[in-house]
N, C-alpha and C positions, 0 to 999 in steps of 0.2 A: 552374500548376506541376503536373507529373506527380504522380499520387496516391502512387505508391511513394516518390518523392523527398520529397514533403511529409511523409509519415508517418515516413520515415527521419530527417528533421530533428527531428520531434516526439519520436520515440523516443529520439534521442540526447540532446536537451536534458532530457527528462523523466528519463532514466536518470542523467545527471550530477547532477541535483538529488536524485534518490532515493538514489543511492549516497553522496552527501555528507551528507544529512540523515536517511536512513532512511525516507523517505516521499515521496509525490507522483507517482510514475510512473503509478499507476492513475488518480489524480484528473485529472492533465493529459491523459493519453491518452483517458480516457473523455469528458472535456469536448470535445475536438476531434472525436472520433468522433460524439458526439451533435449537435455543431454542424453536422456533415455529414449529419444526418438518420438516423443509425443508432439504432434503438430501444435504450433503456437495457439491456434484458436481453441483446440481441445484443452491445452494447458491452462489457458485463461479461465475457461468454464469450470475445469476441475478445481482450480485454486479458489474460485469464488464459492463453489459448493462447500469446500472445507472451511472457508472463512465465515460462512453463516454461523457456524458453531464457535469458532475461535474468537471472532469479533464480539459475539454476545458475552463471552466470558471476560474478554478484555474490557469491554464497556462497563460491566458490573464491577470489575476491580477498580477502574478509574473513578467511578462514581462513589464507591465505598471509601476511597482515600481522598475524596473531595478535590480531584484534579481537574474537574470539568468547569469551564466557564459557560454557564447556562445562557448568558447573554448572547453568545456567539453560536451556541450549539444548534438551535433550530434553523436559523438562516443558512448555516453551513451545511447541515444535513439535507435540507430541502433543495438547495442549489446543487449539491452533490448528486442527488437523485435525478435531477433534470439532466445533468452532464452525463450520468451513467447511461440513461436511456439513449441519449444521442450517440454515445460511444458504442453501445451494443448495435445500434442501427448501422453505424459505419462498419464495424467489425464483421457483421453478418452479411454485408454487401460487398465490401472491398477490403483488401489487405491494409493493415494499419502500420506497415513498416515505414511508410513515408514520413511519419511524424517523429520517428526516433531521433534523427539528427537534431531536431529543434529541442526535444526534451533533454537530450544530453547536454546541449549548449546552455540551456536554461539552468539545469542543475549545477553545471560547472560555475556559472556566474554567481548563482545564489550561494553555493558552498563557499566560494572565496569571500563573498561579502559577509557571511556568517562568521568565518574565521577572523576576519578583520575586526568585526564588532566584538568578538570574544577576547581579542588581544587587548582591546581597550576596556575602559570601565563599562560594565554592562548596565544600561539603563532601560528598564522595561517600559513599554508604552501600552496604552489602552487602544486596541485596534477598533476602529469604528465598525459598527455592524454592517454598514453598506458594503464594506470590502469583502465580507464573508461570501456574498453571492458569486462574484466573478471567480474567486479562489475556489469555491466549491464546485462550480460548473467545470472549470478546467481540470480539477483533480478527479472528479467523477468520470469525465470523458476519457481522460488518459488511463484511468484505472480499468475501465471496461475494455479499452483498446489493447492494453498490454498486460493486464493481470497483476499490476503492482504499482500504479501511479498515484493512488490516493495519498499515501503517507509521504513519499518523497516530495511531491508537488505541494501539498497543503501544509504539512508540518514545516517544511523548509521555508515556505513563503511566510508563514505566521511567525516563526522564530526570527527570520530575516527582518520582518516588520517591527520587531521589538517586543513581541508577546513573550511573557515568561515561559521558558521551555516546558516547565511542568504543566502549565495551563494549556499551552499549545498542543502538546503531545496527548494530554488527557482528553481535551475536547475533540481532537481529530480521531483519536482511538474510539471514543464513545459514538461519534457520529458515523463512523465507518460501518457500523452494524446495519444501519438503514440503507446506506449506499450499496453494501454487499448484497443485501436481500433483494434490492431492486435489480441489480445486475444479474443475479442468479435467476430471478423470475423472468427477466427478459430473455436470457439465454434459453431457458426451458421453453418459453413460448416460441422462440425461433426454431428450436429443434423439433418441437411437436408439429409446427406448421410446415416443416420441410424446407424452410428458406435458408437453412444453414448447413449445407452439405459438407463444408470444409471441416467441421468439428468431428465428423466421423462418429463411430460408436463409442460413447463415453463409458459404457459399461466395461470396456477393456481396461480402463484405468481405475476401476473401483477399489482395488487393493491399495494403490498408491494414495488415493484420496482418503481412504480410511486411516492410513498411517499418518497423513498430514493432520487429520482431525484430532486423533488421539494425542499426538505429540504436541500440537498447538494447545489443546485443552489442558494438558499437564503443566504447561509453562504460563498460560494466560493469567492465572490468578496472581502471579507475582508482578504483573505489569505496573499496577497502580502503586505498589510499595516501592519498587525500584525508582520510579519517576519522582515519588514523594521524597525519598531520602537523599538522592544525589543533588549536590549544590548546583546553582544555575550556571556558573562559568564552566565547570567540567562538562556539564550536559550540553551547553552550547558548542563547545569545542568538539565534542564527540559527534554531534549532529552535523557540524560543518565537514568534518573528516569523512563521515559516512556518505554524505551527499556527494563529495568529490569522488569517492570510490565508486559510487553508483554511476556517476557521470562517466568515469573512466571505463567501467564495465560496459555501459551502453555503447560507448565509442568503439570498444573492441568488438562488440557484436556487429556494428555497422561495417567495420573493417573486415569482418569475416574471420576474426581470430578466435572468438569464443562461441559456444553453442548458442543457437537461437538467432544467429545472423541470417539476414535475408539472402 
């Protein structure tokens, strides 16, 4: 299959899942890129370049369908930007593989907790704005480090804390645009300054990135509508299951079973 068409399909499928669940675009895309031999650092930079476009479309969709909690949006986005800058600094200096076991364990615990909550009567809570900062910093840091940590960490934490899934996914999806732009700008600065030799020549992956962009843009407008229409309990269950799958996938990478393992 032509490289552009292949990554267009990957980008479309990944964005449909990401738009509906608030996570997985980066994880799916990076996994495919690394399966094709793209180094982890270059995969992360390529995905963030594509996400500048797809997250803008996703944010617009969530705003249009009124899925965003504006009370949490700004503190979450600003904290995510800070975390993203820290993550890029670490990634361009040392390998980020060491944090993977901790992320996998965290996702497994949160996924189980979300499923337990979904099995009972779901009672949504109003998350205090003060919690948005540490959640955003952690999500931005891990997103820059692995090319897909923002959604899994931030969405799962907010849903686990009792935020209505629709509001959690919409707010995380909208704020991701600012985080992605920050990560992409930081990657570009690191490349131009010559501090990031590990990334290699990203122009080699231009066709794949273009496919991810087009596929993601085709699917992104449906994000807000999907989240708006699906009831809270099925959405919570789906988020919990997906989180456990992501945790299992990361565990398999650590064990060297799947592509992208160190």
